[in-house]
PDB file of N, CA, C, O and CB in Angstrom:
ATOM      1  N   MET A   1      -6.260  12.803 -11.374  1.00  0.00           N
ATOM      2  CA  MET A   1      -5.643  13.201 -10.129  1.00  0.00           C
ATOM      3  C   MET A   1      -6.433  12.619  -8.968  1.00  0.00           C
ATOM      4  O   MET A   1      -7.662  12.675  -8.952  1.00  0.00           O
ATOM      5  CB  MET A   1      -5.558  14.731 -10.023  1.00  0.00           C
ATOM      6  N   GLN A   2      -5.725  12.066  -8.007  1.00  0.00           N
ATOM      7  CA  GLN A   2      -6.365  11.500  -6.830  1.00  0.00           C
ATOM      8  C   GLN A   2      -5.825  12.163  -5.577  1.00  0.00           C
ATOM      9  O   GLN A   2      -4.659  12.552  -5.516  1.00  0.00           O
ATOM     10  CB  GLN A   2      -6.152   9.983  -6.770  1.00  0.00           C
ATOM     11  N   ALA A   3      -6.675  12.284  -4.594  1.00  0.00           N
ATOM     12  CA  ALA A   3      -6.246  12.795  -3.287  1.00  0.00           C
ATOM     13  C   ALA A   3      -6.202  11.623  -2.324  1.00  0.00           C
ATOM     14  O   ALA A   3      -6.962  10.665  -2.470  1.00  0.00           O
ATOM     15  CB  ALA A   3      -7.205  13.925  -2.760  1.00  0.00           C
ATOM     16  N   GLY A   4      -5.328  11.694  -1.355  1.00  0.00           N
ATOM     17  CA  GLY A   4      -5.221  10.608  -0.395  1.00  0.00           C
ATOM     18  C   GLY A   4      -4.442  11.044   0.827  1.00  0.00           C
ATOM     19  O   GLY A   4      -4.389  12.228   1.160  1.00  0.00           O
ATOM     20  N   TRP A   5      -3.841  10.077   1.486  1.00  0.00           N
ATOM     21  CA  TRP A   5      -3.108  10.368   2.704  1.00  0.00           C
ATOM     22  C   TRP A   5      -1.852   9.507   2.776  1.00  0.00           C
ATOM     23  O   TRP A   5      -1.748   8.482   2.103  1.00  0.00           O
ATOM     24  CB  TRP A   5      -3.994  10.138   3.937  1.00  0.00           C
ATOM     25  N   THR A   6      -0.906   9.935   3.598  1.00  0.00           N
ATOM     26  CA  THR A   6       0.361   9.241   3.792  1.00  0.00           C
ATOM     27  C   THR A   6       0.700   9.217   5.273  1.00  0.00           C
ATOM     28  O   THR A   6       0.500  10.200   5.986  1.00  0.00           O
ATOM     29  CB  THR A   6       1.495   9.915   2.982  1.00  0.00           C
ATOM     30  N   ALA A   7       1.216   8.080   5.728  1.00  0.00           N
ATOM     31  CA  ALA A   7       1.710   7.950   7.098  1.00  0.00           C
ATOM     32  C   ALA A   7       3.054   7.235   7.034  1.00  0.00           C
ATOM     33  O   ALA A   7       3.284   6.405   6.155  1.00  0.00           O
ATOM     34  CB  ALA A   7       0.689   7.170   8.015  1.00  0.00           C
ATOM     35  N   GLY A   8       3.917   7.557   7.951  1.00  0.00           N
ATOM     36  CA  GLY A   8       5.220   6.899   7.917  1.00  0.00           C
ATOM     37  C   GLY A   8       6.021   7.144   9.174  1.00  0.00           C
ATOM     38  O   GLY A   8       5.609   7.869  10.080  1.00  0.00           O
ATOM     39  N   PHE A   9       7.183   6.510   9.197  1.00  0.00           N
ATOM     40  CA  PHE A   9       8.109   6.703  10.302  1.00  0.00           C
ATOM     41  C   PHE A   9       9.518   6.442   9.792  1.00  0.00           C
ATOM     42  O   PHE A   9       9.713   5.871   8.718  1.00  0.00           O
ATOM     43  CB  PHE A   9       7.762   5.772  11.505  1.00  0.00           C
ATOM     44  N   GLY A  10      10.473   6.861  10.564  1.00  0.00           N
ATOM     45  CA  GLY A  10      11.861   6.640  10.187  1.00  0.00           C
ATOM     46  C   GLY A  10      12.768   6.741  11.386  1.00  0.00           C
ATOM     47  O   GLY A  10      12.400   7.272  12.434  1.00  0.00           O
ATOM     48  N   THR A  11      13.966   6.219  11.206  1.00  0.00           N
ATOM     49  CA  THR A  11      14.957   6.279  12.265  1.00  0.00           C
ATOM     50  C   THR A  11      16.340   6.410  11.633  1.00  0.00           C
ATOM     51  O   THR A  11      16.558   6.015  10.487  1.00  0.00           O
ATOM     52  CB  THR A  11      14.875   5.023  13.181  1.00  0.00           C
ATOM     53  N   GLU A  12      17.252   6.965  12.394  1.00  0.00           N
ATOM     54  CA  GLU A  12      18.620   7.137  11.917  1.00  0.00           C
ATOM     55  C   GLU A  12      19.573   6.806  13.063  1.00  0.00           C
ATOM     56  O   GLU A  12      19.339   7.186  14.210  1.00  0.00           O
ATOM     57  CB  GLU A  12      18.859   8.592  11.385  1.00  0.00           C
ATOM     58  N   TYR A  13      20.644   6.098  12.737  1.00  0.00           N
ATOM     59  CA  TYR A  13      21.611   5.666  13.739  1.00  0.00           C
ATOM     60  C   TYR A  13      23.005   6.106  13.302  1.00  0.00           C
ATOM     61  O   TYR A  13      23.421   5.835  12.175  1.00  0.00           O
ATOM     62  CB  TYR A  13      21.553   4.123  13.945  1.00  0.00           C
ATOM     63  N   ALA A  14      23.726   6.783  14.193  1.00  0.00           N
ATOM     64  CA  ALA A  14      25.078   7.242  13.892  1.00  0.00           C
ATOM     65  C   ALA A  14      26.053   6.081  14.087  1.00  0.00           C
ATOM     66  O   ALA A  14      26.194   5.557  15.192  1.00  0.00           O
ATOM     67  CB  ALA A  14      25.471   8.455  14.791  1.00  0.00           C
ATOM     68  N   ILE A  15      26.718   5.690  13.012  1.00  0.00           N
ATOM     69  CA  ILE A  15      27.713   4.627  13.069  1.00  0.00           C
ATOM     70  C   ILE A  15      29.035   5.194  13.599  1.00  0.00           C
ATOM     71  O   ILE A  15      29.662   4.615  14.486  1.00  0.00           O
ATOM     72  CB  ILE A  15      27.911   3.980  11.668  1.00  0.00           C
ATOM     73  N   THR A  16      29.445   6.341  13.036  1.00  0.00           N
ATOM     74  CA  THR A  16      30.628   7.071  13.501  1.00  0.00           C
ATOM     75  C   THR A  16      30.239   8.540  13.583  1.00  0.00           C
ATOM     76  O   THR A  16      29.065   8.881  13.446  1.00  0.00           O
ATOM     77  CB  THR A  16      31.874   6.853  12.541  1.00  0.00           C
ATOM     78  N   ASN A  17      31.232   9.421  13.809  1.00  0.00           N
ATOM     79  CA  ASN A  17      30.936  10.862  13.825  1.00  0.00           C
ATOM     80  C   ASN A  17      30.544  11.372  12.450  1.00  0.00           C
ATOM     81  O   ASN A  17      29.868  12.394  12.342  1.00  0.00           O
ATOM     82  CB  ASN A  17      32.139  11.645  14.337  1.00  0.00           C
ATOM     83  N   CYS A  18      30.958  10.677  11.395  1.00  0.00           N
ATOM     84  CA  CYS A  18      30.684  11.141  10.028  1.00  0.00           C
ATOM     85  C   CYS A  18      29.628  10.322   9.291  1.00  0.00           C
ATOM     86  O   CYS A  18      28.986  10.838   8.376  1.00  0.00           O
ATOM     87  CB  CYS A  18      31.950  11.123   9.232  1.00  0.00           C
ATOM     88  N   TRP A  19      29.435   9.076   9.664  1.00  0.00           N
ATOM     89  CA  TRP A  19      28.524   8.191   8.940  1.00  0.00           C
ATOM     90  C   TRP A  19      27.312   7.823   9.786  1.00  0.00           C
ATOM     91  O   TRP A  19      27.415   7.607  10.993  1.00  0.00           O
ATOM     92  CB  TRP A  19      29.252   6.928   8.501  1.00  0.00           C
ATOM     93  N   SER A  20      26.156   7.758   9.115  1.00  0.00           N
ATOM     94  CA  SER A  20      24.948   7.264   9.769  1.00  0.00           C
ATOM     95  C   SER A  20      24.166   6.422   8.763  1.00  0.00           C
ATOM     96  O   SER A  20      24.350   6.552   7.552  1.00  0.00           O
ATOM     97  CB  SER A  20      24.075   8.446  10.316  1.00  0.00           C
ATOM     98  N   ILE A  21      23.306   5.572   9.272  1.00  0.00           N
ATOM     99  CA  ILE A  21      22.434   4.751   8.444  1.00  0.00           C
ATOM    100  C   ILE A  21      20.997   5.107   8.810  1.00  0.00           C
ATOM    101  O   ILE A  21      20.694   5.381   9.971  1.00  0.00           O
ATOM    102  CB  ILE A  21      22.718   3.214   8.644  1.00  0.00           C
ATOM    103  N   LYS A  22      20.114   5.100   7.810  1.00  0.00           N
ATOM    104  CA  LYS A  22      18.724   5.458   8.077  1.00  0.00           C
ATOM    105  C   LYS A  22      17.780   4.440   7.465  1.00  0.00           C
ATOM    106  O   LYS A  22      18.114   3.772   6.486  1.00  0.00           O
ATOM    107  CB  LYS A  22      18.413   6.854   7.537  1.00  0.00           C
ATOM    108  N   LEU A  23      16.594   4.331   8.055  1.00  0.00           N
ATOM    109  CA  LEU A  23      15.535   3.459   7.590  1.00  0.00           C
ATOM    110  C   LEU A  23      14.234   4.245   7.643  1.00  0.00           C
ATOM    111  O   LEU A  23      13.897   4.830   8.672  1.00  0.00           O
ATOM    112  CB  LEU A  23      15.450   2.154   8.443  1.00  0.00           C
ATOM    113  N   GLU A  24      13.505   4.256   6.533  1.00  0.00           N
ATOM    114  CA  GLU A  24      12.230   4.991   6.455  1.00  0.00           C
ATOM    115  C   GLU A  24      11.159   4.073   5.885  1.00  0.00           C
ATOM    116  O   GLU A  24      11.442   3.224   5.040  1.00  0.00           O
ATOM    117  CB  GLU A  24      12.370   6.279   5.579  1.00  0.00           C
ATOM    118  N   TYR A  25       9.921   4.251   6.356  1.00  0.00           N
ATOM    119  CA  TYR A  25       8.768   3.513   5.834  1.00  0.00           C
ATOM    120  C   TYR A  25       7.632   4.498   5.594  1.00  0.00           C
ATOM    121  O   TYR A  25       7.350   5.347   6.440  1.00  0.00           O
ATOM    122  CB  TYR A  25       8.325   2.377   6.816  1.00  0.00           C
ATOM    123  N   LEU A  26       6.985   4.382   4.446  1.00  0.00           N
ATOM    124  CA  LEU A  26       5.816   5.202   4.115  1.00  0.00           C
ATOM    125  C   LEU A  26       4.682   4.311   3.648  1.00  0.00           C
ATOM    126  O   LEU A  26       4.904   3.352   2.909  1.00  0.00           O
ATOM    127  CB  LEU A  26       6.160   6.249   3.031  1.00  0.00           C
ATOM    128  N   TYR A  27       3.473   4.623   4.075  1.00  0.00           N
ATOM    129  CA  TYR A  27       2.272   3.984   3.545  1.00  0.00           C
ATOM    130  C   TYR A  27       1.472   5.089   2.861  1.00  0.00           C
ATOM    131  O   TYR A  27       1.138   6.098   3.481  1.00  0.00           O
ATOM    132  CB  TYR A  27       1.426   3.256   4.684  1.00  0.00           C
ATOM    133  N   ILE A  28       1.170   4.893   1.587  1.00  0.00           N
ATOM    134  CA  ILE A  28       0.428   5.880   0.799  1.00  0.00           C
ATOM    135  C   ILE A  28      -0.886   5.252   0.364  1.00  0.00           C
ATOM    136  O   ILE A  28      -0.895   4.163  -0.211  1.00  0.00           O
ATOM    137  CB  ILE A  28       1.256   6.364  -0.441  1.00  0.00           C
ATOM    138  N   ASP A  29      -1.996   5.928   0.634  1.00  0.00           N
ATOM    139  CA  ASP A  29      -3.311   5.436   0.234  1.00  0.00           C
ATOM    140  C   ASP A  29      -4.015   6.532  -0.561  1.00  0.00           C
ATOM    141  O   ASP A  29      -4.333   7.595  -0.029  1.00  0.00           O
ATOM    142  CB  ASP A  29      -4.162   5.009   1.479  1.00  0.00           C
ATOM    143  N   LEU A  30      -4.252   6.258  -1.836  1.00  0.00           N
ATOM    144  CA  LEU A  30      -4.941   7.214  -2.706  1.00  0.00           C
ATOM    145  C   LEU A  30      -6.377   6.794  -2.979  1.00  0.00           C
ATOM    146  O   LEU A  30      -6.997   7.285  -3.922  1.00  0.00           O
ATOM    147  CB  LEU A  30      -4.192   7.366  -4.020  1.00  0.00           C
ATOM    148  N   GLY A  31      -6.907   5.898  -2.171  1.00  0.00           N
ATOM    149  CA  GLY A  31      -8.294   5.473  -2.315  1.00  0.00           C
ATOM    150  C   GLY A  31      -8.457   4.452  -3.425  1.00  0.00           C
ATOM    151  O   GLY A  31      -7.483   3.858  -3.888  1.00  0.00           O
ATOM    152  N   SER A  32      -9.683   4.258  -3.842  1.00  0.00           N
ATOM    153  CA  SER A  32      -9.969   3.310  -4.908  1.00  0.00           C
ATOM    154  C   SER A  32     -10.783   3.989  -5.994  1.00  0.00           C
ATOM    155  O   SER A  32     -11.489   4.968  -5.751  1.00  0.00           O
ATOM    156  CB  SER A  32     -10.714   2.079  -4.364  1.00  0.00           C
ATOM    157  N   THR A  33     -10.668   3.451  -7.186  1.00  0.00           N
ATOM    158  CA  THR A  33     -11.369   3.982  -8.347  1.00  0.00           C
ATOM    159  C   THR A  33     -12.020   2.836  -9.102  1.00  0.00           C
ATOM    160  O   THR A  33     -11.422   1.770  -9.249  1.00  0.00           O
ATOM    161  CB  THR A  33     -10.405   4.772  -9.268  1.00  0.00           C
ATOM    162  N   SER A  34     -13.226   3.041  -9.577  1.00  0.00           N
ATOM    163  CA  SER A  34     -13.918   2.027 -10.374  1.00  0.00           C
ATOM    164  C   SER A  34     -13.896   2.422 -11.839  1.00  0.00           C
ATOM    165  O   SER A  34     -14.111   3.586 -12.179  1.00  0.00           O
ATOM    166  CB  SER A  34     -15.372   1.839  -9.889  1.00  0.00           C
ATOM    167  N   TYR A  35     -13.636   1.455 -12.701  1.00  0.00           N
ATOM    168  CA  TYR A  35     -13.634   1.669 -14.142  1.00  0.00           C
ATOM    169  C   TYR A  35     -14.629   0.710 -14.779  1.00  0.00           C
ATOM    170  O   TYR A  35     -14.697  -0.465 -14.420  1.00  0.00           O
ATOM    171  CB  TYR A  35     -12.211   1.473 -14.739  1.00  0.00           C
ATOM    172  N   THR A  36     -15.390   1.225 -15.719  1.00  0.00           N
ATOM    173  CA  THR A  36     -16.341   0.407 -16.466  1.00  0.00           C
ATOM    174  C   THR A  36     -16.116   0.643 -17.941  1.00  0.00           C
ATOM    175  O   THR A  36     -16.007   1.787 -18.383  1.00  0.00           O
ATOM    176  CB  THR A  36     -17.808   0.730 -16.070  1.00  0.00           C
ATOM    177  N   SER A  37     -16.047  -0.423 -18.700  1.00  0.00           N
ATOM    178  CA  SER A  37     -15.901  -0.311 -20.151  1.00  0.00           C
ATOM    179  C   SER A  37     -16.544  -1.530 -20.796  1.00  0.00           C
ATOM    180  O   SER A  37     -16.902  -2.492 -20.117  1.00  0.00           O
ATOM    181  CB  SER A  37     -14.397  -0.188 -20.565  1.00  0.00           C
ATOM    182  N   GLY A  38     -16.681  -1.478 -22.070  1.00  0.00           N
ATOM    183  CA  GLY A  38     -17.266  -2.616 -22.774  1.00  0.00           C
ATOM    184  C   GLY A  38     -17.962  -2.180 -24.045  1.00  0.00           C
ATOM    185  O   GLY A  38     -17.730  -1.089 -24.566  1.00  0.00           O
ATOM    186  N   PHE A  39     -18.821  -3.060 -24.529  1.00  0.00           N
ATOM    187  CA  PHE A  39     -19.525  -2.839 -25.789  1.00  0.00           C
ATOM    188  C   PHE A  39     -21.010  -3.100 -25.593  1.00  0.00           C
ATOM    189  O   PHE A  39     -21.531  -4.073 -26.139  1.00  0.00           O
ATOM    190  CB  PHE A  39     -18.956  -3.744 -26.909  1.00  0.00           C
ATOM    191  N   PRO A  40     -21.713  -2.260 -24.827  1.00  0.00           N
ATOM    192  CA  PRO A  40     -23.128  -2.541 -24.558  1.00  0.00           C
ATOM    193  C   PRO A  40     -24.033  -2.344 -25.772  1.00  0.00           C
ATOM    194  O   PRO A  40     -25.149  -2.865 -25.788  1.00  0.00           O
ATOM    195  CB  PRO A  40     -23.611  -1.665 -23.438  1.00  0.00           C
ATOM    196  N   ASP A  41     -23.580  -1.602 -26.796  1.00  0.00           N
ATOM    197  CA  ASP A  41     -24.447  -1.296 -27.939  1.00  0.00           C
ATOM    198  C   ASP A  41     -24.259  -2.240 -29.121  1.00  0.00           C
ATOM    199  O   ASP A  41     -24.947  -2.084 -30.130  1.00  0.00           O
ATOM    200  CB  ASP A  41     -24.201   0.109 -28.392  1.00  0.00           C
ATOM    201  N   ILE A  42     -23.362  -3.204 -29.036  1.00  0.00           N
ATOM    202  CA  ILE A  42     -23.141  -4.132 -30.141  1.00  0.00           C
ATOM    203  C   ILE A  42     -24.055  -5.341 -29.949  1.00  0.00           C
ATOM    204  O   ILE A  42     -23.961  -6.038 -28.938  1.00  0.00           O
ATOM    205  CB  ILE A  42     -21.639  -4.570 -30.221  1.00  0.00           C
ATOM    206  N   PRO A  43     -24.941  -5.592 -30.917  1.00  0.00           N
ATOM    207  CA  PRO A  43     -25.858  -6.740 -30.790  1.00  0.00           C
ATOM    208  C   PRO A  43     -25.088  -8.059 -30.690  1.00  0.00           C
ATOM    209  O   PRO A  43     -24.115  -8.275 -31.412  1.00  0.00           O
ATOM    210  CB  PRO A  43     -26.826  -6.789 -31.992  1.00  0.00           C
ATOM    211  N   GLY A  44     -25.525  -8.919 -29.808  1.00  0.00           N
ATOM    212  CA  GLY A  44     -24.901 -10.213 -29.638  1.00  0.00           C
ATOM    213  C   GLY A  44     -23.719 -10.199 -28.680  1.00  0.00           C
ATOM    214  O   GLY A  44     -23.303 -11.249 -28.192  1.00  0.00           O
ATOM    215  N   VAL A  45     -23.179  -9.021 -28.410  1.00  0.00           N
ATOM    216  CA  VAL A  45     -22.052  -8.941 -27.483  1.00  0.00           C
ATOM    217  C   VAL A  45     -22.560  -8.424 -26.140  1.00  0.00           C
ATOM    218  O   VAL A  45     -22.584  -9.151 -25.147  1.00  0.00           O
ATOM    219  CB  VAL A  45     -20.919  -8.019 -28.047  1.00  0.00           C
ATOM    220  N   GLY A  46     -22.956  -7.185 -26.127  1.00  0.00           N
ATOM    221  CA  GLY A  46     -23.556  -6.589 -24.935  1.00  0.00           C
ATOM    222  C   GLY A  46     -22.741  -6.755 -23.665  1.00  0.00           C
ATOM    223  O   GLY A  46     -23.296  -6.785 -22.567  1.00  0.00           O
ATOM    224  N   ALA A  47     -21.442  -6.860 -23.808  1.00  0.00           N
ATOM    225  CA  ALA A  47     -20.599  -7.092 -22.643  1.00  0.00           C
ATOM    226  C   ALA A  47     -20.149  -5.781 -22.011  1.00  0.00           C
ATOM    227  O   ALA A  47     -19.721  -4.855 -22.700  1.00  0.00           O
ATOM    228  CB  ALA A  47     -19.387  -7.927 -23.029  1.00  0.00           C
ATOM    229  N   VAL A  48     -20.251  -5.722 -20.724  1.00  0.00           N
ATOM    230  CA  VAL A  48     -19.754  -4.576 -19.966  1.00  0.00           C
ATOM    231  C   VAL A  48     -18.833  -5.133 -18.887  1.00  0.00           C
ATOM    232  O   VAL A  48     -19.196  -6.043 -18.142  1.00  0.00           O
ATOM    233  CB  VAL A  48     -20.936  -3.718 -19.343  1.00  0.00           C
ATOM    234  N   TYR A  49     -17.639  -4.568 -18.824  1.00  0.00           N
ATOM    235  CA  TYR A  49     -16.647  -5.021 -17.863  1.00  0.00           C
ATOM    236  C   TYR A  49     -16.417  -3.919 -16.828  1.00  0.00           C
ATOM    237  O   TYR A  49     -16.342  -2.736 -17.161  1.00  0.00           O
ATOM    238  CB  TYR A  49     -15.318  -5.405 -18.575  1.00  0.00           C
ATOM    239  N   SER A  50     -16.310  -4.328 -15.591  1.00  0.00           N
ATOM    240  CA  SER A  50     -16.102  -3.377 -14.512  1.00  0.00           C
ATOM    241  C   SER A  50     -14.970  -3.890 -13.620  1.00  0.00           C
ATOM    242  O   SER A  50     -14.860  -5.087 -13.358  1.00  0.00           O
ATOM    243  CB  SER A  50     -17.413  -3.164 -13.691  1.00  0.00           C
ATOM    244  N   THR A  51     -14.145  -2.970 -13.167  1.00  0.00           N
ATOM    245  CA  THR A  51     -13.067  -3.343 -12.252  1.00  0.00           C
ATOM    246  C   THR A  51     -12.875  -2.229 -11.223  1.00  0.00           C
ATOM    247  O   THR A  51     -13.202  -1.068 -11.466  1.00  0.00           O
ATOM    248  CB  THR A  51     -11.741  -3.612 -13.029  1.00  0.00           C
ATOM    249  N   ASN A  52     -12.346  -2.613 -10.090  1.00  0.00           N
ATOM    250  CA  ASN A  52     -12.084  -1.672  -9.012  1.00  0.00           C
ATOM    251  C   ASN A  52     -10.581  -1.702  -8.724  1.00  0.00           C
ATOM    252  O   ASN A  52     -10.026  -2.774  -8.485  1.00  0.00           O
ATOM    253  CB  ASN A  52     -12.924  -2.021  -7.726  1.00  0.00           C
ATOM    254  N   VAL A  53      -9.918  -0.548  -8.744  1.00  0.00           N
ATOM    255  CA  VAL A  53      -8.478  -0.460  -8.516  1.00  0.00           C
ATOM    256  C   VAL A  53      -8.248   0.258  -7.188  1.00  0.00           C
ATOM    257  O   VAL A  53      -8.673   1.397  -6.998  1.00  0.00           O
ATOM    258  CB  VAL A  53      -7.757   0.286  -9.695  1.00  0.00           C
ATOM    259  N   ASP A  54      -7.568  -0.432  -6.276  1.00  0.00           N
ATOM    260  CA  ASP A  54      -7.220   0.142  -4.979  1.00  0.00           C
ATOM    261  C   ASP A  54      -5.777   0.621  -5.062  1.00  0.00           C
ATOM    262  O   ASP A  54      -4.861  -0.182  -5.237  1.00  0.00           O
ATOM    263  CB  ASP A  54      -7.414  -0.898  -3.813  1.00  0.00           C
ATOM    264  N   THR A  55      -5.575   1.925  -4.936  1.00  0.00           N
ATOM    265  CA  THR A  55      -4.248   2.516  -5.104  1.00  0.00           C
ATOM    266  C   THR A  55      -3.619   2.759  -3.736  1.00  0.00           C
ATOM    267  O   THR A  55      -3.850   3.788  -3.101  1.00  0.00           O
ATOM    268  CB  THR A  55      -4.328   3.839  -5.911  1.00  0.00           C
ATOM    269  N   ALA A  56      -2.820   1.791  -3.300  1.00  0.00           N
ATOM    270  CA  ALA A  56      -2.085   1.906  -2.033  1.00  0.00           C
ATOM    271  C   ALA A  56      -0.671   1.396  -2.266  1.00  0.00           C
ATOM    272  O   ALA A  56      -0.458   0.451  -3.026  1.00  0.00           O
ATOM    273  CB  ALA A  56      -2.794   1.102  -0.875  1.00  0.00           C
ATOM    274  N   GLN A  57       0.282   2.021  -1.614  1.00  0.00           N
ATOM    275  CA  GLN A  57       1.676   1.631  -1.783  1.00  0.00           C
ATOM    276  C   GLN A  57       2.384   1.577  -0.436  1.00  0.00           C
ATOM    277  O   GLN A  57       2.087   2.348   0.477  1.00  0.00           O
ATOM    278  CB  GLN A  57       2.397   2.604  -2.725  1.00  0.00           C
ATOM    279  N   HIS A  58       3.318   0.656  -0.338  1.00  0.00           N
ATOM    280  CA  HIS A  58       4.228   0.567   0.794  1.00  0.00           C
ATOM    281  C   HIS A  58       5.616   0.893   0.263  1.00  0.00           C
ATOM    282  O   HIS A  58       6.077   0.265  -0.690  1.00  0.00           O
ATOM    283  CB  HIS A  58       4.181  -0.857   1.480  1.00  0.00           C
ATOM    284  N   ILE A  59       6.279   1.857   0.862  1.00  0.00           N
ATOM    285  CA  ILE A  59       7.621   2.259   0.418  1.00  0.00           C
ATOM    286  C   ILE A  59       8.575   2.161   1.599  1.00  0.00           C
ATOM    287  O   ILE A  59       8.324   2.718   2.668  1.00  0.00           O
ATOM    288  CB  ILE A  59       7.616   3.711  -0.171  1.00  0.00           C
ATOM    289  N   MET A  60       9.672   1.444   1.388  1.00  0.00           N
ATOM    290  CA  MET A  60      10.699   1.351   2.418  1.00  0.00           C
ATOM    291  C   MET A  60      12.011   1.826   1.804  1.00  0.00           C
ATOM    292  O   MET A  60      12.384   1.410   0.708  1.00  0.00           O
ATOM    293  CB  MET A  60      10.824  -0.113   2.981  1.00  0.00           C
ATOM    294  N   ARG A  61      12.702   2.700   2.525  1.00  0.00           N
ATOM    295  CA  ARG A  61      13.972   3.246   2.057  1.00  0.00           C
ATOM    296  C   ARG A  61      15.053   3.013   3.096  1.00  0.00           C
ATOM    297  O   ARG A  61      14.831   3.177   4.296  1.00  0.00           O
ATOM    298  CB  ARG A  61      13.841   4.746   1.744  1.00  0.00           C
ATOM    299  N   VAL A  62      16.223   2.630   2.616  1.00  0.00           N
ATOM    300  CA  VAL A  62      17.405   2.481   3.451  1.00  0.00           C
ATOM    301  C   VAL A  62      18.470   3.379   2.855  1.00  0.00           C
ATOM    302  O   VAL A  62      18.626   3.429   1.635  1.00  0.00           O
ATOM    303  CB  VAL A  62      17.887   0.981   3.535  1.00  0.00           C
ATOM    304  N   GLY A  63      19.203   4.089   3.695  1.00  0.00           N
ATOM    305  CA  GLY A  63      20.219   4.980   3.159  1.00  0.00           C
ATOM    306  C   GLY A  63      21.371   5.195   4.127  1.00  0.00           C
ATOM    307  O   GLY A  63      21.268   4.943   5.327  1.00  0.00           O
ATOM    308  N   PHE A  64      22.466   5.669   3.557  1.00  0.00           N
ATOM    309  CA  PHE A  64      23.647   6.063   4.321  1.00  0.00           C
ATOM    310  C   PHE A  64      23.836   7.554   4.165  1.00  0.00           C
ATOM    311  O   PHE A  64      23.636   8.097   3.079  1.00  0.00           O
ATOM    312  CB  PHE A  64      24.916   5.289   3.857  1.00  0.00           C
ATOM    313  N   ASN A  65      24.215   8.215   5.229  1.00  0.00           N
ATOM    314  CA  ASN A  65      24.488   9.642   5.198  1.00  0.00           C
ATOM    315  C   ASN A  65      25.936   9.890   5.627  1.00  0.00           C
ATOM    316  O   ASN A  65      26.468   9.220   6.512  1.00  0.00           O
ATOM    317  CB  ASN A  65      23.500  10.413   6.114  1.00  0.00           C
ATOM    318  N   PHE A  66      26.553  10.869   4.973  1.00  0.00           N
ATOM    319  CA  PHE A  66      27.902  11.288   5.337  1.00  0.00           C
ATOM    320  C   PHE A  66      27.844  12.742   5.728  1.00  0.00           C
ATOM    321  O   PHE A  66      27.362  13.575   4.960  1.00  0.00           O
ATOM    322  CB  PHE A  66      28.913  11.061   4.174  1.00  0.00           C
ATOM    323  N   LYS A  67      28.331  13.061   6.917  1.00  0.00           N
ATOM    324  CA  LYS A  67      28.320  14.432   7.422  1.00  0.00           C
ATOM    325  C   LYS A  67      29.712  15.030   7.207  1.00  0.00           C
ATOM    326  O   LYS A  67      30.714  14.481   7.666  1.00  0.00           O
ATOM    327  CB  LYS A  67      27.910  14.478   8.942  1.00  0.00           C
ATOM    328  N   PHE A  68      29.758  16.157   6.504  1.00  0.00           N
ATOM    329  CA  PHE A  68      31.037  16.838   6.230  1.00  0.00           C
ATOM    330  C   PHE A  68      31.511  17.625   7.426  1.00  0.00           C
ATOM    331  O   PHE A  68      32.566  18.257   7.371  1.00  0.00           O
ATOM    332  CB  PHE A  68      30.907  17.767   5.031  1.00  0.00           C
TER     333      PHE A  68
END
């Protein structure tokens, strides 16, 4: 489980009295995590691998709304 933050904005435009179109954008940042794995105890190999994963996403949504 990771904790992070989200920021975004959106807008909606009425096409008619019943129909509208919307546009939304979200930026999600869950920070970064480092992973290390390998075989340090095997003679002759002794390889350790490390990587850093940055968990960030950009989400854009477009939609139509119908008002009854």
